[in-house]
N, C-alpha and C positions, 0 to 999 in steps of 0.2 A: 030711723030718722035721717032725713036728708038735711042738706045745708040750711035751706029755708025754714025747715022745721026748728033747727037749732036756734036760729035767730029769733024765732017766734016764741018758743017755749023756754029756751035757756037750758042751762046745765047746773045742776045743784052741786054745792060745795061738798068736797069729799074730806071726811075726818079720819083718814087711815093712820097707820103706825109707822111711817117712814120718817126717821130722823134726817134732815138734810145733811149730806155727807161732804159737799164741796164748799161748804160756807165756812167762814172762820168761826171760832167759838162765840165770839161777840155778835155774829149775825144769826146764829141758830136760834130758832124760836120754838115754842111748843107745837107739837103736832096739831093741835086744834086750830092754829093759825093758818093752816094751809087751805086755800080757797079753790084751787084747780090743779089738776094733774093732766098733763098733756103728752101724748105720744107723737113725737115729731118724725114722720116718715118722709123721705125725699129720695129722688132719683131711682124710682122703682124700675123704669124702663121695660115695662111689660111688653112682650112681643107675641105676635100670633105665630112665630116660628119656633116649633117645639123641638127642633133639631139641634138646639143649643146644647152645650155640655151640661147645663142644668136648666131645667125649664123655668122661665120667669113666672109663668102662671103658678107652678108648684111652689116657688120661692115666696111670691106675694102671699099665697094661702098660709104657708107656714108662718111668715112674719105675723100675719093678722092674728093667727091662733096664738102665737107667742105673746103678743102684747095684750091680748085680751084675757090670757090665761094666768096673769100675775094674781098673787094673792091680794095685792094692792094695785087694782086695774086702773088704767086712766080713765078720765071722764070724756075724753074727746081726742080726735086725731087731727093734727095739723099736717096737711099734705103740701110738701114744699115744691112740687112741681117735677117736671120730666116724668110724668105718670106713664106715658107710652114710650116705646123705643125710640121711634122717630117719626115725626109727620113732615118735617121741612122738605125732605126730598122724596117723599113716598106719594104713590098714587092715591086717588080717592078710595078705592077698594081696600088698599092696605091700611089706610088711616082708620077707616071704619071698622075693619077687623080688629085693630088694636084697642080702640075705644070700646068696642062691644066686649072684648074680653075683660078690659078693665072694670067696666060696669058689672058684668056677670059675676066677677070674683067678689066685688065689694058687696053686692046684693046678697050673695050666698054666704060669705065668710065674715062679714063685719056687721056688728050691732051698734057701733058707736057713731055719733054725728062727726061730720068731716068738714074742715076748713080748708079751702083749696087755694093755691097759688100757682100762676102760670110759669112754666119752665120753658127754656128755649127749644126743646125737643117736642113739645106740645103744640107748636106753631105750625100750621099747614101753609106750605109755600109752593106746592106743586101745581095747584089749580090757577086758573085766570083770576086776576085781580077783581074781575067783576063778579066772580062767585061769592054769594052771601056768606059762605064759610071760610073764605080765604083768610089767611093770617091768623089772628088770635081769636076770631069769631067762633070757630069750631071748638076750640078749647073752652071758651067761655060757656058755650051751649052745653058741652059735655059736662062740665063742672058746675052748671046752674049758677054761673056768675053773671050778675047784672052789669057789673063793671069790672074793668081788668084790674083796678086797685080800689080798695075800700077799707072801712074801719068799722068797728063795733065795740061796745062794752059789755063786760061779762066779769062777774065775781069780783068787782071792785077795781078790775084792770081795764085799760084802754088798749085795744089791739088794732095795729095797722098792717094791712097786707099790701105789699108793693109789687108792681110789674117791673122787673129788672131789665128786660131786653128791648132794644130798639135798634132800628137801622140807622146808620150814620154814613152819609156820603154813598148811599147805595150799597154798602157792605152789610151783611147779615152775620153776626149780631155784635153789638157792643153793649156792655153792662152800663147803662145810664138811664136815669130818669129823664123823660121828656119834660119840657119846660111847664106845661100844663099840670103834670103830676107833681113836679117839685113844689109848684105854688100851692097845690092842694095839700101836700104834706106840710108845708110851712103854716098854712092855716089851720090844719088839723092840730098841730102842736100849740098854736096860739090859742086855740078855742078850749082844749082839754084842761080840766082843773089841774093846777100846779101840784096838787097833793096826790093825784091819781097816777100810779105807776103805768108806764108805757112799754109794750112788747111789740117789736116789729118783726114781720116775716117777710123774707124775699127768697127768691130762688138763688140768685147769685150773691155771694158774700159782699157786703159793703166794706168791711175790713177782714182780712184774712191772712194768717201766716202760712197755712198750707199751700196756698196758690204759688208760693215761691218754689215748692219742691215738686209741682205737678209737671214736670219737663225739665229739660236742660236749660233752665232759665239764667244760668250764670256763665254759659259757654262763651259769650262774648267778652267776658272779663268784667261785666257789669250785670247787676241783678235786673232782669227785665220781666215783668209780669204782664201778659197781654190784657188789654181792656176788656176781653171776653171772659176773663177768669175772676176778675175783682172789679167792683164798681169804679169806672174811671172818674166818676164824680164824687168819690169818696170824700175828698177834702171838703167839698161843699156841704155833703150830708153831715160829716163829722162836726163841722162848725155849727150847723143848725142844731144838732143833738146837744152841743156844748151850751147852747143857749137855753135848753130846756132839761133841767137837771132830773126830771122825772122819767125821762127815757132810760130804762133799766137794762134791757137786753134785746139783741138782734139775733134771729136764727136764720140760717140759710143751709144750702147743700151745695150742688152743682160740681164741686171739686171731687166728691167721693172720698174725701179725707176728713179726719177729725181734728179739730183744734179749738182753742179758746184764746181770744185776745181781749185783754181788758185795756181800754184806752179812754181816757178823760172820764173814768168811772162809768163807762158803758161796757157791757160785756157782749162780744161778738162771738157766737157759737156757729161753727161750721160742723155739721152733724152727720158726717159720712154719707152712706148710701145704702138703702135696702138692697140694691143689686151688686154692691161691692165693685169688683172689676167687671162690670157689665156681665154679671152672671158667670164669672169664671174665677171665683174665689175672692181673696182680699185684694184690695187695691193698695200697693205699697205696704205701708204697715196697718192699714185700717181694714178690719173685716167687715163683711155685710152686716148691716144692723140699723138701728133706729135710736133716737134719744128720748129719754123719759125726763120731762121737765116739770117741777113742782113749783107753783107759785103760791106766795104767802100774802096775808092781808097787809103786811107792813111794806110790801114792795120788795122783799127779798125773794130769792130763788135758788134752785140747785138743778144740776143736770147729771144724768147718768146714761152713758152710752150702752145699749143693750145689743148683744149678738144673739141670734135666734138659731144657730146651728146650721 
């Protein structure tokens, strides 16, 4: 089932036997209240280069087998972007080879519907601007996305998928919503019923603790987090979320590290990376893996980070 089929036919609720482990006792609900189980994969960086220390193709296959092989399997995969190793500085032939490999593996090794989000490495920048596939168009075509940001309703929740990256003053890239997208997000949150819980998916974290440790960010004597590592417009987005108390959680990747930040009653999950340290083992303290997220009818949720070996 592809993305468009998922939105057409939907995903049935799963009534499996996992007790939420990361919630407080007062938040824990009966198993029957769970409405959706999501495997969040991000930063796969699949490459056509099989000479790496560990083949990215082999790693993605193993990850997909692992997440589908659970006794309590997910209903759906959320792909957080950076599917391919890099398109920005690559030739047309290289980008094609990377996307071809991505599609081949998912077709052969995955039976679950996939919701996609564009990552910075998915954007093609080597071709001429007049090329119809230049920029984000190739990634959108590859992932069957009609728009670079969108929303949908499923299992009693409202889902919002954002496009994190944009060019600012000619520099690529900064984590920031363009004005059109921000106004769309504002309208989305105004339109959705206040009793409907909201889940936000982005490639780059909106709020993130791990970004402080992804480099020597304190060497100047002050903490400095680049605008390419965490949304530079986070203050504006956080203030918007604060006006809509049904925004429950935001999931992202990009940093390749695992964290959770709870701020203004919104949980921000940065969910590691399937590729870990770009297919060279764990990145700092975070091993290669993916997140399993359970959503419940009352708007509660839990997350567990899974390593796949």
